[in-house]
C-alpha positions, -999 to 999 in steps of 0.1 A, spaced: -88 638 -541 -125 643 -532 -131 606 -539 -101 595 -517 -115 616 -488 -150 601 -492 -135 566 -494 -115 571 -462 -146 586 -445 -167 556 -455 -140 532 -442 -140 550 -408 -178 551 -406 -181 514 -415 -155 505 -388 -163 530 -360 -194 549 -369 -200 585 -379 -189 599 -346 -153 588 -354 -150 610 -385 -124 638 -382 -113 658 -412 -77 658 -400 -77 620 -396 -93 616 -430 -66 638 -446 -39 616 -430 -57 584 -442 -62 597 -477 -26 610 -479 -35 646 -486 -28 679 -468 -48 686 -436 -66 714 -454 -78 693 -484 -109 679 -468 -121 714 -458 -114 726 -493 -137 700 -508 -164 698 -480 -160 729 -459 -164 710 -426 -174 677 -411 -211 683 -416 -204 691 -453 -186 658 -457 -213 638 -440 -239 655 -461 -220 646 -493 -219 610 -481 -257 610 -475 -264 626 -508 -243 599 -526 -260 572 -506 -295 584 -516 -284 585 -552 -271 550 -549 -303 539 -533 -324 555 -560 -304 536 -586 -308 503 -567 -345 508 -566 -347 516 -603 -370 491 -622 -379 471 -591 -407 449 -604 -429 453 -573 -429 465 -537 -414 433 -524 -385 435 -548 -380 472 -539 -378 461 -502 -353 434 -510 -332 460 -529 -335 484 -500 -321 457 -476 -294 447 -501 -284 484 -505 -280 487 -467 -259 455 -466 -237 467 -495 -234 503 -483 -236 502 -445 -216 534 -440 -238 554 -463 -269 539 -447 -258 550 -412 -253 585 -423 -283 589 -446 -308 585 -417 -290 606 -391 -305 641 -399 -287 656 -369 -254 651 -388 -265 667 -421 -273 700 -437 -310 694 -444 -312 722 -470 -283 710 -491 -296 708 -527 -277 677 -537 -290 659 -506 -326 670 -510 -326 661 -547 -312 626 -541 -335 620 -512 -365 631 -532 -355 608 -561 -351 578 -538 -384 586 -520 -402 588 -553 -390 554 -563 -403 539 -531 -436 557 -534 -440 545 -570 -436 509 -558 -462 514 -531 -486 532 -555 -483 502 -579 -499 479 -554 -535 472 -560 -558 492 -537 -568 461 -517 -532 453 -511 -523 488 -496 -556 501 -483 -570 535 -489 -541 555 -475 -511 551 -498 -490 574 -475 -495 550 -445 -489 520 -467 -456 536 -477 -446 543 -441 -454 506 -432 -434 493 -461 -404 516 -454 -405 508 -417 -404 471 -424 -375 473 -449 -356 499 -429 -360 480 -396 -350 447 -412 -320 463 -429 -309 480 -396 -311 447 -378 -291 429 -405 -263 454 -407 -260 456 -369 -257 418 -368 -288 414 -346 -302 388 -370 -270 367 -374 -283 341 -350 -320 340 -361 -311 340 -398 -283 315 -395 -270 308 -430 -302 321 -447 -295 349 -472 -310 381 -458 -325 390 -492 -344 357 -494 -354 360 -457 -369 395 -463 -387 383 -494 -402 354 -475 -411 377 -445 -430 401 -468 -448 372 -483 -460 361 -449 -471 395 -438 -486 408 -470 -508 382 -485 -536 391 -508 -568 397 -489 -597 373 -494 -629 387 -508 
């Protein structure tokens, strides 16, 4: 029943955004009693927090064994394309219980995978401040992913695969520095 409610919520979010989520509507969609969602998630914030935690777990898995930072970025963009409802909720802290253990654990794991990819760069490729290099890499991947899933790049990309476009973009922006 929990999975059915989560699935219904993800469908609503993908079609109408997180603001459209209502526990009573989800119960109807999932074919369960109107009290079932509250039993599993307590309230709307609990449901959205569970979706975000699941999303960060899926993202951590997607980033597992990425060969390098560019591949991690491609996987980040692919994750957003394959899980747009999770992606929308994961990065909306005002919708979530920030102290939820499942959420903080999954978020920490996904963040660690991204930081590992940044740390693996040679020092000349990331500069002295690994933290800022990580912010730059995340900003690029997150911004590109957001533009892709909101269809703002449909025209500019045309038929080009977004994964290939992101890989090419990172190659243009992050070339090895000349000695």
